[in-house]
VMD Tcl script that draws the C-alpha trace (Angstrom):
set ca {
  {8.05 -14.27 -31.58}
  {10.60 -15.91 -33.92}
  {11.12 -14.14 -37.24}
  {12.11 -15.91 -40.47}
  {13.88 -14.37 -43.47}
  {11.37 -14.73 -46.26}
  {9.86 -12.66 -49.04}
  {10.34 -8.93 -48.71}
  {12.85 -9.26 -45.85}
  {15.19 -11.48 -47.87}
  {14.88 -9.22 -50.90}
  {15.73 -6.22 -48.74}
  {18.84 -7.90 -47.40}
  {19.98 -8.81 -50.92}
  {19.49 -5.21 -52.03}
  {21.67 -4.00 -49.18}
  {18.87 -2.35 -47.21}
  {17.86 -3.38 -43.72}
  {14.46 -4.81 -42.81}
  {12.68 -3.27 -39.86}
  {13.78 -5.68 -37.11}
  {16.34 -4.48 -34.58}
  {18.25 -7.73 -34.54}
  {18.68 -10.81 -36.69}
  {16.37 -13.83 -36.22}
  {17.22 -16.14 -33.34}
  {17.69 -19.22 -35.53}
  {19.40 -17.61 -38.50}
  {22.98 -16.37 -38.83}
  {23.70 -13.40 -41.08}
  {27.32 -13.25 -42.21}
  {28.97 -10.51 -44.28}
  {32.14 -11.11 -46.25}
  {33.78 -10.51 -49.64}
  {32.71 -13.10 -52.22}
  {34.67 -11.64 -55.14}
  {36.95 -14.68 -55.36}
  {34.18 -17.26 -54.92}
  {33.83 -18.61 -58.46}
  {32.55 -22.15 -57.92}
  {31.13 -24.54 -55.34}
  {33.19 -27.46 -56.68}
  {35.57 -28.55 -53.88}
  {38.24 -29.61 -56.39}
  {38.27 -26.21 -58.09}
  {37.92 -23.64 -55.30}
  {40.62 -21.08 -54.53}
  {40.94 -18.74 -51.56}
  {39.71 -18.74 -48.00}
  {36.26 -17.35 -48.77}
  {35.18 -20.46 -50.69}
  {36.62 -22.62 -47.92}
  {34.46 -20.72 -45.41}
  {31.38 -21.82 -47.33}
  {32.30 -25.40 -48.15}
  {33.55 -26.23 -44.64}
  {29.88 -26.12 -43.69}
  {28.55 -28.10 -46.65}
  {31.13 -30.88 -46.87}
  {32.78 -32.91 -44.15}
  {36.31 -34.30 -44.03}
  {37.95 -37.33 -42.46}
  {39.66 -35.13 -39.87}
  {39.72 -31.52 -38.71}
  {42.07 -29.13 -36.95}
  {41.10 -27.96 -33.48}
  {40.51 -24.19 -33.83}
  {42.52 -23.42 -30.69}
  {45.23 -26.05 -30.42}
  {45.48 -26.86 -34.17}
  {45.70 -30.53 -33.22}
  {44.04 -33.13 -35.45}
  {40.57 -34.32 -34.38}
  {38.17 -36.95 -35.79}
  {35.35 -36.03 -38.19}
  {34.04 -38.64 -40.62}
  {36.88 -40.87 -39.49}
  {36.36 -41.83 -35.86}
  {39.99 -42.95 -35.66}
  {43.11 -43.50 -37.74}
  {46.30 -45.50 -37.37}
  {49.69 -44.50 -38.75}
  {51.86 -47.42 -39.84}
  {55.12 -48.04 -38.01}
  {57.12 -47.10 -41.10}
  {55.19 -43.80 -41.47}
  {54.24 -44.75 -45.02}
  {50.49 -45.27 -44.63}
  {47.44 -44.21 -42.62}
  {44.39 -46.45 -42.14}
  {41.12 -44.67 -41.32}
  {38.10 -46.16 -39.58}
  {34.94 -44.35 -40.69}
  {31.97 -43.66 -38.44}
  {29.17 -46.11 -39.06}
  {25.72 -44.89 -40.04}
  {26.78 -41.48 -41.39}
  {24.80 -40.35 -44.42}
  {25.14 -37.66 -47.02}
  {22.39 -35.05 -47.27}
  {21.00 -37.14 -50.16}
  {20.48 -40.10 -47.82}
  {23.28 -42.15 -49.38}
  {25.66 -43.74 -46.85}
  {29.20 -42.40 -46.46}
  {31.62 -45.22 -47.30}
  {35.30 -45.71 -48.02}
  {34.40 -45.78 -51.72}
  {33.28 -42.15 -51.45}
  {36.58 -41.25 -49.79}
  {38.59 -42.89 -52.58}
  {36.43 -41.28 -55.26}
  {36.78 -37.82 -53.70}
  {40.57 -37.89 -53.44}
  {40.99 -39.40 -56.90}
  {38.67 -36.77 -58.37}
  {40.78 -33.96 -56.89}
  {43.91 -35.42 -58.47}
  {42.28 -36.12 -61.85}
  {40.80 -32.61 -62.01}
  {44.32 -31.30 -61.52}
  {43.25 -27.86 -60.34}
  {44.35 -25.73 -57.39}
  {43.24 -28.18 -54.71}
  {45.51 -30.91 -56.10}
  {48.69 -28.87 -55.64}
  {49.32 -29.79 -52.00}
  {49.14 -33.53 -52.57}
  {51.07 -33.22 -55.83}
  {53.90 -31.50 -53.95}
  {54.08 -34.60 -51.72}
  {54.41 -37.11 -54.56}
  {50.75 -37.94 -55.26}
  {49.85 -38.05 -58.96}
  {47.31 -39.51 -61.38}
  {49.81 -42.30 -62.02}
  {49.80 -43.65 -58.46}
  {46.16 -43.27 -57.43}
  {45.39 -46.97 -57.03}
  {48.43 -47.48 -54.83}
  {47.81 -44.30 -52.82}
  {44.06 -44.63 -52.16}
  {42.71 -48.04 -51.13}
  {39.25 -49.20 -50.05}
  {39.78 -51.88 -47.42}
  {36.05 -52.32 -46.79}
  {33.01 -50.04 -46.39}
  {34.30 -48.45 -43.19}
  {38.07 -48.66 -43.65}
  {40.21 -46.63 -46.03}
  {43.99 -46.72 -46.41}
  {46.13 -43.86 -47.70}
  {49.69 -44.77 -48.70}
  {52.35 -42.10 -49.12}
  {54.06 -42.24 -52.54}
  {57.35 -41.11 -51.01}
  {58.82 -40.84 -47.49}
  {57.32 -37.96 -45.56}
  {55.34 -37.07 -42.47}
  {51.80 -38.51 -42.47}
  {50.79 -35.82 -39.94}
  {51.32 -33.24 -42.66}
  {49.17 -35.19 -45.13}
  {46.42 -35.41 -42.50}
  {46.61 -31.63 -42.10}
  {46.05 -31.22 -45.84}
  {43.04 -33.51 -45.66}
  {41.53 -31.50 -42.79}
  {40.84 -28.61 -45.16}
  {37.77 -28.09 -47.31}
  {38.56 -28.63 -50.95}
  {41.21 -31.32 -51.09}
  {39.77 -32.96 -47.97}
  {36.06 -32.68 -48.81}
  {34.30 -36.04 -49.08}
  {31.74 -36.14 -51.90}
  {28.67 -38.31 -52.40}
  {30.11 -40.32 -55.28}
  {26.77 -41.80 -56.37}
  {25.14 -38.38 -56.57}
  {28.04 -36.84 -58.47}
  {28.13 -39.76 -60.92}
  {24.43 -39.15 -61.62}
  {25.47 -35.71 -62.91}
  {28.70 -36.72 -64.63}
  {28.60 -35.47 -68.21}
  {32.11 -36.61 -68.99}
  {33.47 -33.91 -66.69}
  {33.40 -35.79 -63.35}
  {30.36 -33.71 -62.44}
  {32.26 -30.41 -62.63}
  {29.49 -28.44 -64.36}
  {26.86 -29.62 -61.89}
  {29.06 -29.09 -58.84}
  {29.71 -25.49 -59.85}
  {26.28 -24.58 -58.47}
  {25.30 -27.66 -56.46}
  {26.67 -29.73 -53.60}
  {27.03 -33.40 -52.67}
  {28.14 -33.25 -49.07}
  {27.44 -34.57 -45.59}
  {28.16 -31.36 -43.67}
  {26.09 -29.60 -41.03}
  {24.41 -27.49 -43.71}
  {23.26 -27.96 -47.28}
  {23.77 -25.52 -50.13}
  {20.41 -23.83 -50.56}
  {21.15 -21.10 -53.06}
  {24.19 -19.29 -54.44}
  {24.29 -16.18 -56.55}
  {27.83 -15.12 -57.44}
  {28.83 -11.83 -55.82}
  {25.44 -11.59 -54.11}
  {24.82 -14.24 -51.47}
  {24.95 -17.86 -50.36}
  {22.15 -19.47 -48.36}
  {22.96 -22.55 -46.30}
  {20.15 -24.65 -44.83}
  {20.37 -26.86 -41.75}
  {21.05 -30.54 -42.39}
  {18.71 -32.20 -39.91}
  {20.42 -35.57 -40.42}
  {23.95 -34.31 -39.68}
  {25.86 -37.07 -37.86}
  {26.89 -34.84 -34.93}
  {23.42 -33.41 -34.33}
  {21.51 -30.76 -36.24}
  {22.88 -27.20 -35.77}
  {20.87 -24.68 -33.79}
  {20.88 -22.27 -36.73}
  {18.17 -23.17 -39.22}
  {19.76 -21.08 -41.91}
  {23.00 -19.20 -42.61}
  {22.86 -16.26 -44.99}
  {26.32 -15.25 -46.24}
  {26.13 -11.86 -47.94}
  {28.58 -10.39 -50.40}
  {29.35 -7.09 -48.72}
  {32.93 -6.11 -49.61}
  {32.70 -2.54 -48.30}
  {34.02 -2.41 -44.76}
  {31.89 0.60 -43.79}
  {28.73 -1.23 -44.88}
  {29.66 -4.20 -42.69}
  {30.35 -1.91 -39.76}
  {26.99 -0.17 -40.18}
  {25.20 -3.51 -40.41}
  {26.86 -4.71 -37.21}
  {26.06 -1.50 -35.36}
  {22.41 -1.61 -36.44}
  {22.06 -5.31 -35.61}
  {21.35 -6.38 -39.19}
  {24.53 -8.49 -39.42}
  {25.73 -11.10 -36.94}
  {29.31 -11.55 -38.18}
  {31.56 -9.36 -40.33}
  {34.65 -10.92 -41.90}
  {36.06 -8.19 -44.21}
  {36.60 -5.12 -42.05}
  {39.24 -2.42 -42.35}
  {41.44 -1.26 -39.47}
  {39.50 1.96 -38.95}
  {36.18 0.15 -38.69}
  {37.56 -2.58 -36.44}
  {38.99 0.10 -34.17}
  {35.58 1.76 -33.93}
  {33.73 -1.53 -33.40}
  {36.19 -2.50 -30.67}
  {34.70 0.35 -28.63}
  {31.08 -0.60 -29.31}
  {29.11 -2.22 -26.50}
  {27.53 -5.47 -27.62}
  {30.07 -6.20 -30.35}
  {33.05 -8.53 -29.99}
  {36.19 -8.06 -32.08}
  {38.29 -11.24 -32.14}
  {41.73 -11.87 -33.60}
  {43.23 -15.32 -34.19}
  {46.46 -16.57 -35.72}
  {46.42 -17.24 -39.44}
  {49.01 -18.59 -41.87}
  {52.14 -17.02 -43.30}
  {53.88 -13.72 -42.75}
  {54.51 -10.19 -43.91}
  {58.17 -10.15 -44.85}
  {61.09 -8.29 -46.40}
  {62.79 -10.34 -49.14}
  {66.29 -9.68 -50.47}
  {67.51 -10.91 -53.85}
  {70.83 -12.73 -53.93}
  {71.17 -11.57 -57.54}
  {72.00 -8.16 -56.07}
  {75.66 -8.50 -55.08}
  {75.23 -6.08 -52.18}
  {72.35 -8.04 -50.67}
  {74.22 -11.30 -51.24}
  {76.56 -10.11 -48.46}
  {75.40 -11.74 -45.20}
  {76.45 -8.72 -43.12}
  {74.20 -6.49 -45.23}
  {71.23 -8.80 -44.72}
  {71.95 -8.86 -41.00}
  {71.95 -5.06 -41.01}
  {68.51 -5.09 -42.63}
  {67.20 -7.05 -39.63}
  {67.99 -4.04 -37.44}
  {66.46 -1.51 -39.82}
  {62.86 -2.69 -39.39}
  {60.66 -1.03 -36.78}
  {58.87 -4.21 -35.78}
  {56.75 -2.68 -33.02}
  {55.88 0.46 -34.93}
  {54.76 -1.37 -38.07}
  {52.69 -3.96 -36.23}
  {51.10 -1.56 -33.76}
  {50.43 1.39 -36.06}
  {50.08 -0.11 -39.54}
  {49.03 -3.75 -39.12}
  {46.76 -3.90 -36.07}
  {44.15 -6.64 -36.56}
  {46.14 -8.01 -39.54}
  {49.54 -8.85 -38.09}
  {51.45 -9.40 -34.85}
  {55.22 -9.34 -34.40}
  {56.87 -12.52 -35.64}
  {60.50 -12.69 -36.71}
  {61.01 -16.44 -37.09}
  {60.30 -18.50 -40.20}
  {57.81 -20.88 -38.57}
  {54.28 -19.84 -37.62}
  {53.80 -19.64 -33.87}
  {51.02 -22.27 -33.81}
  {53.14 -24.95 -35.52}
  {54.71 -27.60 -33.31}
  {58.37 -26.90 -32.57}
  {58.07 -23.16 -33.21}
  {60.68 -21.19 -31.25}
  {60.08 -17.81 -29.61}
  {61.17 -14.80 -31.63}
  {64.92 -14.04 -31.61}
  {64.14 -10.52 -30.41}
  {65.42 -8.25 -33.17}
  {64.71 -4.56 -32.62}
  {65.18 -1.37 -34.59}
  {68.83 -0.51 -33.90}
  {70.22 1.93 -36.47}
  {73.68 2.17 -34.88}
  {74.12 -1.60 -34.88}
  {73.00 -1.70 -38.51}
  {75.51 1.02 -39.43}
  {78.27 -1.01 -37.81}
  {77.31 -4.11 -39.79}
  {77.18 -2.11 -43.03}
  {80.66 -0.76 -42.32}
  {81.93 -4.30 -41.74}
  {80.40 -5.28 -45.08}
  {82.21 -2.43 -46.83}
  {79.28 -0.02 -47.16}
  {79.83 2.63 -44.46}
  {77.97 5.24 -46.53}
  {75.11 2.96 -47.51}
  {73.91 2.31 -51.06}
  {70.87 2.65 -53.33}
  {68.36 0.03 -54.44}
  {64.67 -0.52 -55.17}
  {61.93 -1.75 -52.85}
  {58.92 -3.31 -54.57}
  {55.52 -3.53 -52.91}
  {51.90 -3.97 -53.99}
  {49.84 -0.80 -53.83}
  {47.39 -1.97 -51.12}
  {47.47 0.55 -48.28}
  {48.85 -1.60 -45.45}
  {51.64 -2.91 -47.70}
  {52.55 0.54 -48.98}
  {52.49 2.05 -45.48}
  {54.79 -0.71 -44.17}
  {57.15 -0.21 -47.12}
  {57.24 3.54 -46.50}
  {58.11 2.92 -42.85}
  {60.96 0.58 -43.84}
  {62.13 3.07 -46.46}
  {62.45 5.63 -43.66}
  {64.45 3.40 -41.31}
  {66.72 2.23 -44.14}
  {67.48 5.88 -44.88}
  {68.67 6.40 -41.31}
  {71.54 4.02 -42.11}
  {72.28 5.59 -45.49}
  {70.34 3.11 -47.63}
  {68.29 4.88 -50.29}
  {65.35 2.70 -51.27}
  {63.20 3.73 -54.23}
  {59.69 2.33 -53.78}
  {58.15 0.71 -56.85}
  {54.45 -0.13 -56.56}
  {52.05 -2.13 -58.68}
  {49.41 -4.81 -58.54}
  {50.07 -8.35 -57.40}
  {50.88 -9.58 -60.88}
  {53.47 -6.88 -61.40}
  {55.17 -7.08 -58.01}
  {55.11 -10.83 -57.40}
  {55.72 -11.32 -61.12}
  {59.04 -9.49 -60.72}
  {59.81 -11.76 -57.78}
  {59.02 -14.89 -59.79}
  {61.26 -13.53 -62.57}
  {64.00 -12.82 -59.99}
  {64.14 -9.20 -61.11}
  {64.05 -7.20 -57.89}
  {66.29 -5.91 -55.11}
  {64.09 -5.74 -52.01}
  {60.44 -6.74 -51.91}
  {57.84 -6.40 -49.18}
  {55.44 -9.30 -49.48}
  {53.04 -11.63 -47.76}
  {53.06 -15.43 -47.80}
  {55.23 -18.25 -46.57}
  {52.92 -21.24 -46.24}
  {51.49 -22.20 -42.89}
  {47.98 -23.29 -43.86}
  {49.02 -26.58 -42.32}
  {50.37 -25.99 -38.76}
  {53.50 -27.97 -39.53}
  {57.00 -26.41 -39.71}
  {57.61 -27.98 -43.12}
  {54.78 -25.92 -44.58}
  {56.65 -22.69 -43.75}
  {60.18 -23.93 -44.34}
  {59.45 -25.33 -47.81}
  {58.03 -21.97 -48.83}
  {60.58 -19.62 -47.28}
  {63.91 -21.47 -47.04}
  {63.98 -24.69 -49.07}
  {65.41 -24.47 -52.60}
  {66.41 -27.79 -54.22}
  {67.63 -26.29 -57.52}
  {68.77 -22.68 -57.75}
  {69.31 -22.67 -61.51}
  {67.33 -20.17 -63.56}
  {66.12 -23.02 -65.77}
  {64.55 -24.82 -62.81}
  {61.81 -22.19 -62.56}
  {60.79 -23.26 -59.05}
  {58.53 -20.26 -58.53}
  {56.49 -22.03 -55.82}
  {59.56 -21.79 -53.59}
  {59.99 -18.23 -52.40}
  {63.61 -18.96 -51.57}
  {64.16 -19.82 -55.24}
  {62.63 -16.47 -56.17}
  {65.28 -14.77 -54.04}
  {68.04 -17.00 -55.56}
  {68.99 -18.07 -52.04}
  {70.12 -21.66 -51.61}
  {71.77 -23.41 -48.69}
  {72.41 -27.13 -49.09}
  {72.83 -27.65 -45.34}
  {69.37 -26.21 -44.71}
  {67.89 -28.23 -47.57}
  {69.26 -31.46 -46.11}
  {68.09 -30.58 -42.60}
  {64.55 -29.79 -43.81}
  {64.37 -33.07 -45.73}
  {65.64 -35.07 -42.74}
  {63.26 -33.44 -40.26}
  {60.23 -34.27 -42.40}
  {60.88 -38.02 -42.31}
  {61.92 -38.24 -38.63}
  {59.52 -40.76 -37.07}
  {60.08 -39.86 -33.40}
  {58.04 -36.75 -32.59}
  {60.35 -35.38 -29.89}
  {63.36 -35.82 -32.14}
  {61.47 -34.15 -34.97}
  {60.70 -31.15 -32.76}
  {64.40 -30.87 -31.91}
  {65.29 -31.06 -35.60}
  {62.92 -28.23 -36.49}
  {64.17 -26.07 -33.64}
  {67.75 -26.61 -34.79}
  {66.74 -25.52 -38.29}
  {65.32 -22.29 -36.87}
  {68.62 -21.62 -35.09}
  {70.44 -22.23 -38.38}
  {68.18 -19.76 -40.20}
  {68.97 -17.14 -37.57}
  {72.71 -17.72 -37.91}
  {72.81 -17.90 -41.70}
  {70.61 -14.80 -42.19}
  {68.48 -16.22 -44.98}
  {66.98 -14.05 -47.71}
  {63.47 -13.58 -46.32}
  {62.99 -11.77 -43.02}
  {59.45 -11.96 -41.55}
  {58.43 -8.95 -39.48}
  {54.80 -9.85 -38.83}
  {52.72 -13.00 -38.55}
  {49.38 -12.85 -40.30}
  {46.29 -12.85 -38.13}
  {42.60 -12.80 -39.00}
  {40.14 -10.47 -37.29}
  {36.36 -10.52 -37.38}
  {33.61 -8.71 -35.50}
  {30.37 -10.24 -34.30}
  {27.41 -9.57 -32.03}
  {28.36 -10.42 -28.46}
  {25.25 -12.56 -27.98}
  {26.49 -14.88 -30.74}
  {28.81 -17.67 -29.61}
  {30.54 -20.59 -31.28}
  {31.87 -18.57 -34.22}
  {35.17 -19.87 -35.65}
  {36.69 -16.93 -37.49}
  {39.77 -18.53 -39.05}
  {38.61 -18.82 -42.70}
  {40.46 -22.10 -43.25}
  {38.50 -23.86 -40.50}
  {35.31 -21.76 -40.25}
  {32.27 -23.79 -39.27}
  {28.86 -22.62 -38.07}
  {27.55 -25.90 -36.67}
  {28.14 -24.85 -33.04}
  {26.83 -21.28 -33.33}
  {24.19 -20.25 -30.80}
  {22.50 -16.98 -29.90}
  {22.04 -16.06 -26.24}
  {18.88 -13.94 -26.37}
}
mol new
graphics top color blue
foreach p $ca { graphics top sphere $p radius 0.5 }
foreach p [lrange $ca 0 end-1] q [lrange $ca 1 end] { graphics top cylinder $p $q radius 0.2 }
display resetview
């Protein structure tokens, strides 16, 4: 007999206690994750992957990224054509698609949605703003050709593939029901209403949201690609890893997204539970400030490469959260080269330090946030630095303190996490980690991590700019690979030692789960029972 979550059962789940069934209902998906950073349901205002996980299911986009290949695929747009000069993209929308309200999806909704993001000027506008889009060029950038055709024109030379990757993501890429939002526009472009409501065409509708408690998504029976098998998705705020593990073991939770290493290790041994890891965006890295005259010496930075225990840190400290990656481009981006193969080699590092004029080492500080995996990795690096005579004093703090010091350029070494990569395009990483158009203190380019380190290389800047506008794909791949060779030779200021991955656990009879938070969708989830 099929069981539905209603009444006492739903109340029990919200209270954190389990109802009496041994497994979740066949047509309902129970998801546990950390909702602390979910502050709104407005696509233009969301921040963080958790909100994206929700809205990917409520709103649709023109295009999407294939979860495995990261290639662009059609969604609301059945096709698109890039102009020969790479300066515009014309989309052909699917005919007959409707929003959950029943209103048709048209090119006017696409234009309204993108213009609203830019006019709101919040976090979701930052990607397009960094590519030249602004409130001053909206009419030129976003054009309604007719009901089913929409043209996007780049404000400056660039790579339209990268813009498409931005638009594949919930938030900036979410297409809103413009008529419905306008009905609730109180001079705020519907912001107050959209905080707790939705105007999408996704596979699910927003049923109910209680901040830091739960989100209920209900099946959209008119979804253009066919109604999902799951009638309802209940996303619970359950930040404690042990509680998620217990829920998975008892069968009260289908999917757990916020699990600690110890609990993932235990669940990996459980029969009937699948633990899956997929590539994510960005890196764990060691950053060196060029304002420290010792670290400004290229030989010293090269020595640091050989004073990181890449295997030890990734295998013992970052399992389920990182895998070895030493290059500056995420492995799933086109043109990414294999790792250069650095290893812990204390004797080689000592030789490089002697060549640099520091045979006896030196002293400096190593800043790191106080989260356990960061602190453990920093302690490991502190130990291997010491083997070459480098005394590193660890300074810990919260994110504001540690990354604040980096933004202020007041640090020696810093162990951090970041480096772009949400778009599987080399430029996303290289702009974050290597590119620095103005190294002056007054420039204040804190979005560029290379600026934070005071590292600037005009040859690399020029190469990154040229690669972005290269129209021939094969030539562009060659350009990006050459840049990676240059980074290796020049020993830039930020050395990745691990590529971020995302790990989730779910019941083995559940299939179709996409665990990458930036592209999570539940429309293809089924239960084999």
